[in-house]
N, C-alpha and C positions, 0 to 999 in steps of 0.2 A: 906691775911694770913698772917702772921709774924712768925716766928722764931728768938729768942732773938740769941746775943752771947755767953752767957751760954748756950744754949739748946743746939746750935752746937757742943761747944766745950765738951758737954757732953758724944755725939757721935762721933767726931772728935780729941778730947785732944784741945792744947791752938790755937789759932789762934789771929792772928793780922792784921789791916786794913792795905792794901797797896797802895802805891799812886793814884793806877785807881780805888781805893773805893771798892776792894775785901778785903774780907778775906781769908789770905793765911793760909796753913798750911802742916800739914805734908798727903800724900796721903795713904787711908787707904788700898790700893788695892797694890800698890807697896812700899808702906812704905818711898819714898826720899822727905824728909822734904823740907818745902820751896817752894812744886811745885804744891801743889792742891789749887785750887783758886774757889771759889763760888763770885760770882756777889750778892753783897747785897740787887739789887733791882729785880732779877728775880729769883735769887735761880737757875741758871742755873752753872753746874761745869763744870772741867775741872783739868785735872793729864798734866802738861808738860812734863813727863818722860812718863808714860806708856800710854797715851792719851785716856785714859777711860774719859766720859763724861758722861753729860743728865741733867736733872730735880732734884731736889728735892727729886721727889715721888720718881725716880728710887733710889736714892742715900740711902733714908731710908729705901726703900725697900729692898735694896742688904747689909745694915748692920742690919739688922732686928729691925730697932726703927721707925716702923710706929705708934708706940703712940703716940710719938711727936705731930702724924694731929690728933684732936679733933675732926674735923669738916668737913665732906666730901665735904657737898656742899659748904663749902665758899672756900676750895680747889678749885673745880673745877672752881668758880664763877671767881677766882685769875688766874687762870693757862690756863685756857680755853683748847685750842685744845693740849699745853705741858701734861696733866693728862690723864695719862691711870690706869684705874682702872682695867684692865679686871684682874688683879692676885688676884683682891680680889671677884672673882667668887667663886662660891663652884668649888668644884674640879669638879663634875659629869657635870659642863655647859661648860669648858674649851673642844675645839674642835681640832683636829689636823691640822693644813694644809695638805689640799689634795696636791699631789704630784702628777701631771700629767705623764703616762705613757710616756715613750722616746724608740725611736729607736735607736740600737745598726748602725753604720755608713756600707755602702754598701760595700758588700764582707765580712762583718765580719765572722770568722767560729774559734771555739775553737782550743786549740791547748792541746798537753798535754805533751809536753817536749819545752824546749829554753834551749839555752847557757848560756843568761843572768842571768834567775833565778837560774839555776843552780847555777851560780858561787855567789847568793845571798843565796842559801842554801835549794833551794828547791828539792825536792826527788819528785818520782815518786806518794808518797801517797799524796802531796801538789797539784798536777796539779789535782787529783781527788778529792780533798775537795773546791778548789777554781777554780771557773772559768775566766779561760782567755785566751783571743784571740788575732787572728790579722784580719789584712784586705790589699787587695795588688791590691786594686782598686783605695783608694783613695790615690793619690801620700805625702798629706801634711801626713800621717799617717802611712804611706808605716816601718816608722822606728819606732813605739810606742806600746807597747804590752798594751793590752786594756780588764779592769776588769770592768763587767757591776754590777752595783750596783741594787740588788734587795728588793724589799720590799712586804712581802706579793706575794711573786712570779712573780712581776711583777719587768720587769726593768724600773729604774726612773733618768737612768744618767750613765755615764762610766767614770773611772778616764783612761788617756791616760798617761802611762809612756817610758820615750826613753831607746830602750835598746842597744841603740849603743853608742860608744863616740864622741862626734858633740858639738863644741866651736857655733855654729851657730843655734843649734837646743835647743830647751827649754827643760828642763827636763819634766815637765808636759805640755800638751797640752788639758786642759779638758774643754767640751763645756760649754760656759758661759750662756746658756739659763739652767743650772740644778742648781737646789738651792740647794748646797750641806751644806748650812747650816741647812737644815731642815729635813736630810737624816743621816742614822747611817750605814755604812759598816758591813756588817755581820748581820743586825740584824736577818734574817732569819734561823739564825744559833740556836736563842734563844728557848729552846723546853720544856714542862711542868715541865722537872726536875732542868732547871736552874735559879737557883738562886740568882747568881752573877754574873757582870761582868767587865772587865777590860777595859779602854776604854785609846787606845793609840790617838796619831794626827794623823799618813797616815796611808796606807791601808799594809804599809811593817812593820810599828812597829804592830799593828793588829796580821800580818799573824807569828812576832816573841813571840810576850808574846804569841798566841795559841798554839804555839809550845813548851814554856815552862810550860804552862798550861798541857798539854798532857805529856808532861815530867815527870811533879810529878803527874800525874792521876789523878788531880782534873777535873772529871767529870761532875760536875756540875756549872761550870763556862765555859762564854764564852768570846773571847776578841773582841771587837770592834774597828772602829775607825770614830772619828769626824769630820776630813778632819778642823784641823786646831787645834789653844788654846782656842777655846768659846766652850759652849755648850747651844744650845739657848733652849727656854721653849719648842720648838716643838720637839726637843728630847730628852725632858726628860720628854716631857709628850710619848712620844713611850715608853721608857722603863718601866713607869708606866702602860701601857698597856699591858704588856707583865710578868707583876706582879713581877719586879726585886727588892730582898729585900736590896741586897749591890751592891755599884757599888765604884769600886778599879779605881784611875784617875793615869794614867803611861803615864806623859807627858815628854816633853824634858826638860834636862839637864835648859834650859835658860828660860822654862815658869811659875819661881818658883812665879810669882805675878797671872799669871790666874789662877795657881794650886790652890793657898791660895782663891781667889775669889769663882772659882765654886765648890771646895767641900762644900763651906758653905753654898750656896745655892743650891745644893744637899741636904744637911743636913736640911735646911727650906720644902723641899719637902717630908720629913719623909724617907730617902734613909737613910742606914748603909752607911758609907763613910770609906775608907780607901785610902793611900795613898802609891804608889811604886815610887822610886826617886834612882838614880843612880847619885849617889853622890863619888864614887869611881871610876869605867873599863874608861881608856881614850884609844885614839885609837893612831895611829903614831904621828899625830898632836899633842899631848899629851891636845887634847878637851875631856871634858868629855863624852861618847857615848847616841847617840840617842838609844832608845830601840827596834828599827831596826838593830842597830850595835853591837848588844850586843850577844856576844858565849852562846853558851847554858848552861853552866856555869855560866856565867856573871848573865844571864838572870835567873834562878833559885835560884839564890842568891836576887838578887831584887824581886823576888816573895812572897821567905820566909820571908823578913825584912822591914815587910811593917808599915807606921806611923798611928799612928791619926792625925786628924786636928789637934788637940791642939799640940801634940808632933811633928809634922809637921814645926806649926808656930815658938814654941820656938824655935826648931832647924836651920831653915832655912831663918825666915825671922828676930825676933826680936833682 
């Protein structure tokens, strides 16, 4: 299979051929000029700025231009194992990755009070709504709060957050065997009346967003956490199974390129989409606050001033 330079430029804009026989142009994800490279023989690509990479099939899929590929069999012949056509399957054929159940650490006990969490805004009702606990039996976890991750009522893993001041210990000590990219924290809070979810990066973003939703009395909305700046196909399919109509991304202020990438992917999957974004409120260091740092008034203002994908791109990217 061959794609001409003009065909690629119809998707990516102007390209030029560099000294290493690669097309070079502007990255469609982070929009950094002269940092997007495409090998002219293999069509493998990567961005030297945002580190996105893949093969040409992935690129055209993300940009909504699979129409450039006219002959599926020739693509399979030319790309072999690089060609993943799972996205061409009918929706009913797609299967959720089965994440095995996971055991909490020995000695885990749920708690209903904690100084660190109170300092982060937890009140009595938060301890009732959000399961958290500790263990005193495993020395390496004694100074961590443990948040079970549940799906369909079963524990699939946990988040371990340091709750004391320490330069020697990691802020998070999560189990490496847990496939966080296949899970959504808070998904069991979705019920038959839920039609909208707000997705933050971390669990404290989720807690704070949910507090803002409750403050605004948005009863049909639930806040979730995607464990980072990415949304996997598995996470998206989980939301489809829950019959969610609208997804609002509320990632950190440094995640503009990720927001732009995944909001369009959600659109391709037939979700209504909007974006919450803090471009105003700063912390004591003069840095824009993450969702988990916003006070209730700041959170309410962000939740009430959402952007469409097009307006977000025009305002913060183009």
